[in-house]
DRENDO-1510 file (C-alpha; in Angstrom, 1 decimal, always signed):
<recs>
REC; n; res; u; v; w
REC; 1; GLU; +77.0; +117.0; +88.6 .
REC; 2; ILE; +74.7; +115.9; +91.4 .
REC; 3; TYR; +77.4; +116.9; +93.9 .
REC; 4; ARG; +78.1; +120.4; +92.4 .
REC; 5; ASP; +77.2; +123.2; +94.9 .
REC; 6; ASN; +75.5; +120.7; +97.2 .
REC; 7; ARG; +77.3; +120.9; +100.6 .
REC; 8; LYS; +75.3; +118.1; +102.2 .
REC; 9; LEU; +76.0; +115.6; +99.4 .
REC; 10; CYS; +79.6; +116.7; +99.1 .
REC; 11; ALA; +80.2; +116.4; +102.9 .
REC; 12; GLY; +78.8; +112.9; +102.8 .
REC; 13; VAL; +80.4; +111.6; +99.6 .
REC; 14; PRO; +81.1; +107.9; +100.3 .
REC; 15; ASP; +84.6; +106.6; +100.4 .
REC; 16; GLU; +83.5; +104.0; +97.9 .
REC; 17; VAL; +82.8; +106.7; +95.3 .
REC; 18; LEU; +86.3; +108.2; +95.8 .
REC; 19; ASP; +87.8; +104.8; +95.7 .
REC; 20; GLU; +86.0; +104.1; +92.4 .
REC; 21; MET; +87.5; +107.2; +90.8 .
REC; 22; ILE; +91.0; +106.0; +91.9 .
REC; 23; GLN; +90.3; +102.6; +90.3 .
REC; 24; LEU; +89.1; +104.2; +87.1 .
REC; 25; ILE; +92.4; +106.2; +86.9 .
REC; 26; LYS; +94.4; +103.0; +87.5 .
REC; 27; LYS; +92.4; +100.9; +85.0 .
REC; 28; GLN; +91.5; +103.4; +82.2 .
REC; 29; GLY; +94.3; +105.9; +82.4 .
REC; 30; HIS; +95.2; +109.4; +83.6 .
REC; 31; GLN; +92.3; +111.3; +82.3 .
REC; 32; VAL; +91.0; +114.6; +83.5 .
REC; 33; ARG; +87.4; +113.5; +83.6 .
REC; 34; PHE; +88.2; +111.1; +86.5 .
REC; 35; LEU; +89.6; +114.0; +88.6 .
REC; 36; GLU; +86.6; +116.3; +88.2 .
REC; 37; LEU; +84.8; +114.7; +91.2 .
REC; 38; PHE; +87.7; +115.4; +93.5 .
REC; 39; GLU; +87.4; +119.1; +92.6 .
REC; 40; ILE; +83.7; +119.3; +92.8 .
REC; 41; VAL; +83.2; +117.7; +96.2 .
REC; 42; GLN; +85.8; +119.8; +98.0 .
REC; 43; LYS; +83.7; +122.9; +98.0 .
REC; 44; SER; +80.1; +124.0; +98.0 .
REC; 45; ARG; +78.4; +127.2; +97.0 .
REC; 46; ASN; +80.3; +130.5; +97.2 .
REC; 47; ASN; +83.6; +128.5; +97.1 .
REC; 48; LYS; +83.3; +127.4; +100.7 .
REC; 49; PHE; +85.6; +124.5; +101.2 .
REC; 50; ILE; +84.7; +121.4; +103.2 .
REC; 51; PRO; +87.7; +120.6; +105.3 .
REC; 52; GLU; +86.8; +117.0; +106.1 .
REC; 53; VAL; +86.4; +116.2; +102.4 .
REC; 54; GLN; +89.6; +118.0; +101.5 .
REC; 55; ARG; +91.4; +115.8; +104.1 .
REC; 56; ARG; +89.8; +112.6; +102.8 .
REC; 57; ILE; +90.7; +113.4; +99.1 .
REC; 58; LEU; +94.3; +114.3; +100.1 .
REC; 59; ASP; +94.6; +111.0; +102.0 .
REC; 60; LYS; +93.2; +109.0; +99.1 .
REC; 61; ILE; +95.6; +110.6; +96.6 .
REC; 62; LEU; +98.6; +110.3; +98.8 .
REC; 63; ASP; +97.8; +106.8; +100.1 .
REC; 64; PRO; +100.9; +104.7; +99.4 .
REC; 65; GLU; +98.8; +102.1; +97.5 .
REC; 66; ASN; +97.5; +104.9; +95.2 .
REC; 67; LYS; +100.2; +107.5; +95.1 .
REC; 68; ASN; +102.3; +106.3; +92.2 .
REC; 69; ASP; +99.3; +105.5; +90.0 .
REC; 70; VAL; +97.2; +108.6; +90.7 .
REC; 71; LEU; +100.1; +111.1; +90.7 .
REC; 72; CYS; +101.4; +109.2; +87.6 .
REC; 73; TYR; +105.0; +108.9; +88.9 .
REC; 74; ARG; +107.7; +107.1; +87.1 .
REC; 75; ASN; +109.7; +105.1; +89.6 .
REC; 76; ARG; +113.4; +105.3; +89.4 .
REC; 77; SER; +115.3; +103.6; +92.1 .
REC; 78; ASN; +118.2; +106.0; +92.0 .
REC; 79; ALA; +116.1; +109.2; +92.1 .
REC; 80; ARG; +116.0; +111.3; +95.2 .
REC; 81; PHE; +112.3; +111.7; +94.7 .
REC; 82; LEU; +109.6; +110.4; +92.4 .
REC; 83; LYS; +109.0; +112.3; +89.2 .
REC; 84; PHE; +106.0; +112.6; +86.9 .
REC; 85; GLU; +105.6; +110.3; +83.9 .
REC; 86; PHE; +104.8; +112.4; +80.8 .
REC; 87; LYS; +104.7; +109.6; +78.3 .
REC; 88; THR; +101.3; +108.7; +76.9 .
REC; 89; ARG; +100.5; +105.0; +77.4 .
REC; 90; PHE; +98.0; +102.9; +75.6 .
REC; 91; ARG; +97.2; +99.5; +76.9 .
REC; 92; ASP; +94.0; +98.8; +75.0 .
REC; 93; ASN; +91.1; +100.8; +73.6 .
REC; 94; ALA; +89.7; +101.7; +77.0 .
REC; 95; TYR; +93.0; +102.9; +78.4 .
REC; 96; ARG; +94.2; +106.5; +77.6 .
REC; 97; ASP; +96.5; +109.0; +79.2 .
REC; 98; GLU; +96.4; +112.8; +79.0 .
REC; 99; PRO; +99.7; +113.4; +80.7 .
REC; 100; TYR; +100.2; +117.2; +80.8 .
REC; 101; ILE; +96.6; +118.3; +81.3 .
REC; 102; TYR; +96.1; +115.5; +83.9 .
REC; 103; HIS; +99.2; +116.6; +85.9 .
REC; 104; ALA; +98.0; +120.3; +85.8 .
REC; 105; ARG; +94.6; +119.2; +87.2 .
REC; 106; ILE; +96.0; +116.9; +89.9 .
REC; 107; ILE; +98.3; +119.7; +91.0 .
REC; 108; HIS; +95.3; +122.0; +91.2 .
REC; 109; ILE; +93.4; +119.4; +93.3 .
REC; 110; LEU; +96.4; +119.1; +95.7 .
REC; 111; GLN; +96.4; +122.9; +95.9 .
REC; 112; MET; +92.7; +122.9; +96.7 .
REC; 113; CYS; +93.3; +120.3; +99.5 .
REC; 114; GLY; +95.4; +122.9; +101.3 .
REC; 115; VAL; +92.9; +125.8; +101.1 .
REC; 116; GLY; +91.3; +127.0; +104.3 .
REC; 117; ARG; +92.3; +127.2; +107.9 .
REC; 118; LYS; +91.6; +123.8; +109.4 .
REC; 119; ASN; +94.6; +121.5; +109.1 .
REC; 120; MET; +96.0; +123.7; +106.3 .
REC; 121; TYR; +99.6; +123.3; +107.4 .
REC; 122; LEU; +99.4; +119.5; +107.6 .
REC; 123; ALA; +97.9; +119.4; +104.1 .
REC; 124; GLU; +100.5; +121.8; +102.8 .
REC; 125; ALA; +103.3; +119.7; +104.3 .
REC; 126; LYS; +101.9; +116.5; +102.7 .
REC; 127; CYS; +101.6; +118.2; +99.3 .
REC; 128; GLN; +105.1; +119.6; +99.5 .
REC; 129; LYS; +106.4; +116.1; +100.3 .
REC; 130; ALA; +104.6; +114.7; +97.2 .
REC; 131; LEU; +105.9; +117.5; +95.0 .
REC; 132; PRO; +109.1; +118.9; +96.4 .
REC; 133; VAL; +110.0; +122.5; +95.5 .
REC; 134; GLU; +113.2; +121.3; +93.9 .
REC; 135; TYR; +111.2; +119.2; +91.4 .
REC; 136; ILE; +108.7; +122.0; +90.8 .
REC; 137; LEU; +111.6; +124.4; +89.9 .
REC; 138; GLU; +113.1; +121.7; +87.7 .
REC; 139; LEU; +109.8; +121.5; +85.8 .
REC; 140; LEU; +109.4; +125.3; +85.6 .
REC; 141; MET; +112.9; +125.6; +84.0 .
REC; 142; LYS; +112.1; +123.2; +81.2 .
REC; 143; GLN; +111.6; +124.8; +77.8 .
REC; 144; TYR; +109.3; +123.5; +75.0 .
REC; 145; ASP; +108.3; +124.9; +71.7 .
REC; 146; GLU; +105.0; +126.7; +72.3 .
REC; 147; LYS; +103.9; +126.0; +68.7 .
REC; 148; THR; +103.5; +122.3; +69.4 .
REC; 149; GLU; +100.7; +120.7; +71.3 .
REC; 150; LYS; +103.1; +119.3; +73.9 .
REC; 151; GLY; +104.6; +122.8; +74.4 .
REC; 152; ARG; +101.1; +124.4; +74.9 .
REC; 153; SER; +100.2; +121.7; +77.3 .
REC; 154; PHE; +103.4; +122.2; +79.2 .
REC; 155; ILE; +102.6; +125.9; +79.6 .
REC; 156; ASN; +99.3; +124.9; +81.4 .
REC; 157; LEU; +101.2; +122.6; +83.6 .
REC; 158; LYS; +103.6; +125.4; +84.5 .
REC; 159; LYS; +100.7; +127.7; +85.4 .
REC; 160; ALA; +99.4; +125.0; +87.8 .
REC; 161; LEU; +102.8; +124.6; +89.3 .
REC; 162; LEU; +103.1; +128.3; +89.9 .
REC; 163; GLY; +99.7; +128.3; +91.6 .
REC; 164; PHE; +100.9; +125.3; +93.8 .
REC; 165; ILE; +104.0; +127.1; +95.1 .
</recs>
């Protein structure tokens, strides 16, 4: 909360803080609470985005060392592109996944990285490479029973995907 609406603090967020969030995702699971900082530090009061922070966050998320873990991809050697992993994994009491809500939030964060004029096209191209339109359409075409928790969660993911494209 110390960063919220504080342009000076947001613009100066240390790389070590961003790296710590990445490490928490890797060690404790794909939880929305670890993504909140990435949202908060990208913009200050009146929804004014901070381009240098947007670029740094996008670079951290899409860094080859982090990409599979942060975007929660399942890796298939025969796939044309990486796809999201939606299975909930439990390694121990501290590790927990929130697959659908996590993916909706990470898509929103990628979308935020492309807002604004400065370097927007570069950010947009990077995001489209991470989430190809073909895969987004594949996800949008999936049907789930809206009466189940999984179905309701998938609807939120679809809303995020529609905002992304």
